[in-house]
DRENLOTOR-882308 format. One line per field, with one value per atom (N, C-alpha, C): residue number from 1; residue in one letter; atom name; x, y, z. Coordinates in steps of 0.1 Angstrom, whole numbers, plus 5000, padded with zeros to 4 digits. Layout:
N
n = NUM	...
res = a	...
atom = CA	...
c1 = X	...
c2 = Y	...
c3 = Z	...
***
This chain:
87
n = 1	1	1	2	2	2	3	3	3	4	4	4	5	5	5	6	6	6	7	7	7	8	8	8	9	9	9	10	10	10	11	11	11	12	12	12	13	13	13	14	14	14	15	15	15	16	16	16	17	17	17	18	18	18	19	19	19	20	20	20	21	21	21	22	22	22	23	23	23	24	24	24	25	25	25	26	26	26	27	27	27	28	28	28	29	29	29	30	30	30	31	31	31	32	32	32	33	33	33	34	34	34	35	35	35	36	36	36	37	37	37	38	38	38	39	39	39	40	40	40	41	41	41	42	42	42	43	43	43	44	44	44	45	45	45	46	46	46	47	47	47	48	48	48	49	49	49	50	50	50	51	51	51	52	52	52	53	53	53	54	54	54	55	55	55	56	56	56	57	57	57	58	58	58	59	59	59	60	60	60	61	61	61	62	62	62	63	63	63	64	64	64	65	65	65	66	66	66	67	67	67	68	68	68	69	69	69	70	70	70	71	71	71	72	72	72	73	73	73	74	74	74	75	75	75	76	76	76	77	77	77	78	78	78	79	79	79	80	80	80	81	81	81	82	82	82	83	83	83	84	84	84	85	85	85	86	86	86	87	87	87
res = x	x	x	x	x	x	x	x	x	x	x	x	x	x	x	x	x	x	x	x	x	x	x	x	x	x	x	x	x	x	x	x	x	x	x	x	x	x	x	x	x	x	x	x	x	x	x	x	x	x	x	x	x	x	x	x	x	x	x	x	x	x	x	x	x	x	x	x	x	x	x	x	x	x	x	x	x	x	x	x	x	x	x	x	x	x	x	x	x	x	x	x	x	x	x	x	x	x	x	x	x	x	x	x	x	x	x	x	x	x	x	x	x	x	x	x	x	x	x	x	x	x	x	x	x	x	x	x	x	x	x	x	x	x	x	x	x	x	x	x	x	x	x	x	x	x	x	x	x	x	x	x	x	x	x	x	x	x	x	x	x	x	x	x	x	x	x	x	x	x	x	x	x	x	x	x	x	x	x	x	x	x	x	x	x	x	x	x	x	x	x	x	x	x	x	x	x	x	x	x	x	x	x	x	x	x	x	x	x	x	x	x	x	x	x	x	x	x	x	x	x	x	x	x	x	x	x	x	x	x	x	x	x	x	x	x	x	x	x	x	x	x	x	x	x	x	x	x	x	x	x	x	x	x	x	x	x	x	x	x	x
atom = N	CA	C	N	CA	C	N	CA	C	N	CA	C	N	CA	C	N	CA	C	N	CA	C	N	CA	C	N	CA	C	N	CA	C	N	CA	C	N	CA	C	N	CA	C	N	CA	C	N	CA	C	N	CA	C	N	CA	C	N	CA	C	N	CA	C	N	CA	C	N	CA	C	N	CA	C	N	CA	C	N	CA	C	N	CA	C	N	CA	C	N	CA	C	N	CA	C	N	CA	C	N	CA	C	N	CA	C	N	CA	C	N	CA	C	N	CA	C	N	CA	C	N	CA	C	N	CA	C	N	CA	C	N	CA	C	N	CA	C	N	CA	C	N	CA	C	N	CA	C	N	CA	C	N	CA	C	N	CA	C	N	CA	C	N	CA	C	N	CA	C	N	CA	C	N	CA	C	N	CA	C	N	CA	C	N	CA	C	N	CA	C	N	CA	C	N	CA	C	N	CA	C	N	CA	C	N	CA	C	N	CA	C	N	CA	C	N	CA	C	N	CA	C	N	CA	C	N	CA	C	N	CA	C	N	CA	C	N	CA	C	N	CA	C	N	CA	C	N	CA	C	N	CA	C	N	CA	C	N	CA	C	N	CA	C	N	CA	C	N	CA	C	N	CA	C	N	CA	C	N	CA	C	N	CA	C	N	CA	C	N	CA	C	N	CA	C	N	CA	C	N	CA	C
c1 = 5172	5166	5172	5176	5180	5171	5172	5165	5155	5147	5134	5134	5137	5135	5123	5120	5102	5099	5094	5091	5078	5079	5066	5065	5056	5051	5043	5051	5037	5035	5026	5022	5015	5025	5020	5011	4997	4990	4994	4994	5003	5011	5024	5028	5027	5014	5005	5002	5004	4997	4984	4981	4969	4955	4959	4949	4946	4948	4945	4946	4949	4949	4944	4932	4935	4928	4924	4918	4931	4937	4948	4947	4956	4957	4971	4981	4994	4992	4986	4988	5002	5007	5019	5017	5015	5018	5028	5028	5040	5041	5036	5040	5039	5038	5038	5020	5026	5015	5004	4994	4989	5002	5006	5012	5028	5031	5042	5044	5034	5030	5025	5019	5018	5029	5040	5052	5063	5061	5073	5065	5053	5048	5050	5049	5056	5069	5075	5092	5095	5087	5089	5086	5077	5069	5080	5087	5097	5108	5115	5126	5121	5110	5107	5100	5094	5083	5077	5059	5058	5047	5053	5049	5037	5033	5024	5025	5013	5007	5003	5007	4996	4997	4983	4981	4977	4980	4981	4978	4974	4972	4960	4952	4938	4933	4924	4915	4904	4889	4884	4873	4872	4867	4871	4884	4890	4892	4883	4884	4875	4873	4865	4859	4849	4837	4845	4848	4854	4867	4875	4887	4896	4900	4910	4909	4893	4887	4891	4885	4889	4904	4911	4924	4932	4924	4929	4928	4913	4911	4918	4920	4926	4940	4946	4961	4962	4952	4952	4948	4937	4937	4951	4955	4969	4980	4980	4990	4987	4974	4969	4972	4969	4976	4987	4997	5009	5012	5009	5013	5001	4994	4988	5000	5005	5014	5026	5030	5041	5042	5029	5025	5028
c2 = 5039	5042	5056	5059	5069	5081	5095	5107	5106	5113	5110	5100	5090	5076	5075	5064	5063	5046	5046	5033	5027	5013	5003	5004	5003	5002	4990	4980	4965	4963	4965	4965	4950	4941	4930	4931	4929	4932	4921	4908	4898	4906	4915	4919	4933	4934	4945	4939	4944	4939	4935	4927	4917	4928	4934	4945	4954	4962	4967	4961	4947	4940	4925	4920	4908	4898	4904	4895	4894	4884	4877	4866	4859	4841	4840	4846	4847	4860	4861	4869	4871	4886	4887	4896	4889	4897	4907	4919	4923	4933	4928	4936	4948	4957	4970	4976	4989	4995	5004	5010	5016	5032	5037	5047	5048	5035	5028	5031	5025	5025	5034	5046	5059	5068	5062	5073	5069	5055	5043	5053	5057	5059	5072	5080	5097	5094	5090	5090	5083	5075	5072	5081	5090	5104	5111	5115	5124	5123	5110	5105	5099	5096	5090	5094	5092	5092	5078	5080	5066	5068	5052	5053	5037	5033	5026	5017	5013	5010	4999	4987	4976	4971	4967	4964	4946	4939	4925	4917	4905	4896	4899	4907	4910	4900	4892	4880	4884	4889	4894	4884	4867	4860	4860	4861	4861	4876	4887	4900	4901	4908	4907	4925	4926	4934	4948	4940	4953	4962	4957	4963	4965	4954	4951	4959	4961	4966	4982	4988	5002	5006	4996	5004	5001	4989	4989	5001	5008	5017	5031	5031	5044	5044	5034	5033	5035	5033	5035	5050	5057	5071	5080	5072	5081	5082	5069	5068	5077	5076	5087	5102	5107	5119	5125	5114	5112	5114	5102	5108	5121	5123	5139	5150	5149	5159	5160	5148	5147	5154	5157	5158	5178
c3 = 4951	4937	4932	4926	4918	4920	4920	4918	4906	4908	4901	4891	4891	4885	4885	4872	4871	4877	4886	4893	4896	4896	4897	4909	4918	4932	4933	4938	4943	4958	4962	4978	4977	4984	4988	5004	5001	5013	5027	5021	5035	5043	5038	5041	5056	5053	5065	5075	5086	5103	5098	5105	5105	5110	5118	5126	5121	5105	5098	5084	5082	5068	5071	5077	5080	5067	5058	5048	5036	5039	5035	5035	5025	5029	5036	5035	5049	5058	5065	5078	5082	5087	5089	5102	5114	5124	5129	5132	5133	5118	5111	5096	5099	5085	5083	5088	5094	5099	5089	5088	5083	5077	5087	5087	5082	5085	5082	5062	5059	5045	5038	5044	5040	5040	5045	5048	5042	5035	5023	5010	5007	4999	4995	5008	5007	5001	5008	5008	4991	4986	4971	4964	4965	4956	4958	4970	4970	4961	4962	4956	4940	4937	4924	4919	4905	4900	4898	4906	4909	4892	4880	4871	4871	4882	4883	4900	4898	4917	4915	4921	4924	4934	4934	4956	4955	4958	4950	4968	4962	4972	4985	4982	4988	4988	4999	4998	5007	4998	5005	5011	5009	5017	5036	5040	5045	5057	5050	5050	5068	5073	5087	5088	5083	5086	5076	5063	5056	5056	5070	5068	5060	5056	5045	5035	5029	5015	5021	5028	5035	5039	5042	5042	5030	5019	5009	4997	5000	4992	5000	5010	5017	5014	5010	5003	4991	4983	4968	4965	4978	4975	4976	4987	4991	4979	4973	4965	4950	4949	4938	4935	4951	4955	4954	4958	4952	4944	4936	4920	4911	4917	4915	4915	4928	4934	4923	4913	4912	4893	4895	4881	4879
***
């Protein structure tokens, strides 16, 4: 990614470990952890300007005790924080 490039980030919830994101249609054992995703977002934010973000493939009927919804919300707040720090 070129330094200072404007990027759009799409986070597919299917790629996250079911331990933190069970509410998806296609669970991926051994998927990304919460910390790995946070580190990726932080790294992108240091290198490029996040112009857009979407979180896809969240499937609430498969969620367990709202864990996926909570994880998605926390990730979104983290992305918003990264974008605000870029301004």
